[in-house]
N, C-alpha and C positions, 0 to 999 in steps of 0.2 A: 182146352184150358182158353178161357176167354177173354180177350186183349180191353183193352178203355181205346174209347171212340172221343177224341180230340176233334173240338171242329173250332178251324180258324180265322175269321171276319173279318173280310178287308177287302182290297184294290187288289188287282194287278191292273201293272201297266208295261207300257210298249219303255223301255229305257233306253238314254241316248245317250252313248262314251261318248263324251267331243275332247275334241285334243286339241285343235283349232278350228278357225273357220274363216274364211271357206275352206274346205279338207273331209278327208272322209271320217265318218263315223264309223259307231261298235255300236245294235242293238238287240237290245234283249230283252229279256223280258222280268218283272220283280216289281216289288211291294210290299212296301215293311212289313204285314203278315204277311206277305206269301212270303219272305225268306225268313221267317223261323218256322211259317211252316216248310217252311224243305229242310231246316236244318235239326228239325224234331222228329219227323221221319228218317233223317240219317240217324238219327244217337238211339230210338225206338226200335229196340229187334220184333220180330212176328209172335204174336196177331196184333199188337196194337197197331190201332189206325187212327190215320191224318187226313181229315178232311181240309178241302180251303173252300169257305161260302161266297160267296162273289154272284155275282150279275155282269158276262160281255155283251158286242155283240156276237151281228149273225155274220160278221163277215169274214176273208181270211186272216186278217190278223187275228183273230178273237179264236179261227179253228190254228191256228200252231199257239198259239196261247195256250189253248186247252192241252196243247200235243207236250208242251215246255210241262207243265203243271204234270201231266201223267209219267212223266218218263224220269220225274225226280220222285213217284213215286207217292206221290198226295192226290186224292182219291176227288173224283171232279164228277160226283154227283149230286152236291146237294151248288153247285152255280150254274147258273140261268139263264137265259140268252134274251139279252132285246132287240124287235128285227130296225125301231130306228137307229140305236144308238150305237156308238165305237165307244171301245175303251182309249181309256186316258193317255196321254206322254207327257217325259218327264226327261229332262237333260242333264247329266252332271259334269259338271266341270273340274276338276282339282289344280290347288295349288301345287310346290315345291315338294310340301309338310305333306303333302296325300289329304291335305282337309277340301270337304269340297262343298260345292254352293251349286242351287239349282233349281232352275227355269220347268214350270208346269203348265200345261195344256188339258186340263180336267175338268172345267165347269160342268161340262156336258159328258162326260163319263155317262156310260149305261150303271158302272157301279154307283151312283148317285138314288140312283129308283129300289136299292135295296131296301126289304120288308115293309115294302110296297105292296106284298102278296103275303098277305097276314099268313101263309099258309108255311113259310118260311119257318115262322114261332114253330108248329106244330113237328120241321122233319125233326128240328135241334133237338127235343128235348130228348130223344136216348142219346145223345151224346154225355159223354163223363164229365168229361172239361171243354168252357167255353173260352175261347180265349179272343181276343181283341186289342187294339190300341183306340189314339185318340183322334189316329187321323181316322179311323174308323168312325168313330164319332162325331168329329167334324163332315165329313160328307156329309153324313144325314139329316134332314129337314127336322126340326125342333123339334115337331110334334110324333114323326119318328122317333126320334132319342128316347123317349120318355116310355113311348112303346116297350121298347126295346129295355128300358129300366124294368117295370113294372114285371116284364115274363123275367125277366133273372132274378126278381123277386121269388117268383113263384119258383122258376127253376130250381132253385139252393136250399130254398123249403124242400125239395123233393130228394136232395142229397144230392143238387149238381154245384161242382167248382168254378168259377168265374177268376180267372186270369186276364191283366190288366198292364200295359205298360202306358204312359201316360203320352210321348213320345211326340211334345207337342208345338205343332206347326204355326209362328202365327201368321204366317200369310192363309190360312186354310181358312182363320176365324174372323167372325165381323169385330168383334170387342174381347178382350184381356180377360175383361170380366164376365161375357158370359165362358170361354173357356173355362176359367179356375171352378165357375159353377160344375158346366158339364164333367167335371174330370172331378171334384170334389165328390159327385154323385156318386164315378164311377168306383173313385176309393172307397168310400163308403159299404162299397157293397163287393169288393174285391174279397178272395180265397188268396190267391198269386200275385203278389206283386214286383211291376218288375222297372222301378221305374227309370230315370236316369239322371243323377245331379246336378245335373247344366238346365234341362228340362225344369227341376220343381222348381229352382231359386229363380228362373227364368219368369216361370208364372207366377208364385206364389209369392217369391219374397223374400224368402227364406234365408239366413244372410251365411249360415254356411250345413253342413251335411250333419250337425248336430240337430239342425231346428228342422232339416227336411223330414230325418230319422222319429223327432218327435211331436210332429204336426201328422205323420202317418198313421203313429203310434196309437195317438187318440181316437181313428176308426173303429180299432175294434182288436179281433185275432188275426186278421194276415201275415203271413208269412211273403218271402223272397228274396229282393237282394236290391241294393241300394246302388246301380254302376257308376262307378266313376273316373272310367276311360283307363290311362296305364295306371294309375294309383290301387286296381281292382277292386272290388265289388265289396260292400258291407251286409252283413246279411239283417234283413225284418223276420222279426217276431222270434228268432230263436239266438240262445247266445253261442259263438263260436269263437274260439278262442281265436287270438291274434296271428294273422295267417300272413305269409309272403306272397307275393302273386307276380313271376316273373313278367320283364316286360314284355312287349313283342321286339324280334328278330332288328325286322324291317317297316315301317309303313308306306306304305306306295298308295292307297284307300281305303278311308277309312268308311265308305257306304258298308253299310248293314253289318256293323258292329255291334254296335248294339241288340240288332235283332237277330243277328245268331249266337249270343250272349241267351240271348231269348229261349235260343232253337236247344243246347247246352243242357244249361240248365233245366230248363224244363223237363225233354228227357232221363239228365239221368235224379232227376226228385221222383218225376210221375211213375220212378219202375225200382223208389225204392233206398236211390243212396242218400246218405247224412245230406245235412243243408254241407255242410264245407266241404264234402268232395266236389255237389253240385255249384257249389259256386268257381272250383276249379277245372268242372267243367265248362262253363261258361266263358269264361277269362282265357282258357286257353281257345275256344274254340274261336275265341274272339281274334285273339294275336293271329293267329293264321288270316281271319277274313281280311285283316287289314293289310297282310303283305302279298294281297294277289289283286287286281285290279276285276272291279264292279261286283254286286253285291254277290255274284253266288260263287262258290271257285267250284273247281271242275270236280267232277264222280270219279272217286278212286276206282280203277277197276281192281 
């Protein structure tokens, strides 16, 4: 039996978890698409495969990042290495309610050179599903974004599926109008949609979740989930009876809640679960994640 191959395209960064400054900090490895890839890998049985697609440096920190990714079962054969650049860095601080704020050092990160070697498109052709986020798109130059969209069109025409989470971060975009144009282009090509309601309302000015759903519905036949945090997800593209979603027992750190939802949802949906089951799988995993500091839950032994 041959399994699915899911290629997750994004940036891996060093994660600095800060409590007080000056003071000790915990260093990890994370990134929105990488977080999803790890949780997707955990939810998929063999022989399904998950690859992380990125660019890192040739330094010792990058060596450690590759080891971390491999330790979580995610394949690294589609990660290239650049001799001149280093990985990006971001710091997280959280308030008493577990809400996070970010500080980034990523303008010259190696991952910003993604797809500048056109052979990467050829290497991705055999994947069954391509997943990326609005953060992936934000770090790419405009001409590379357009090449990527053109390639996605041909990839989908051959039967590949494109999964997308807009994950809007205003600081990464030169103007909101550019972000709207790029995100709309991604939604127009999307097969598996995983937006967050707050991101979509902030970027597109929708007045309610219903308006978000109506706007996305106009793009065509996508299916997926509109994430609404503690209120639970809403189905996109399929009618699901009203469901009750249990809230998280405790909120320690909301980092990677949406990324984890994506991984849990996709793992269930791609292995044949119903839409209702996949929605609950994503929500349940997100609730576990926010009860733990940092992006990645410890692996169960």
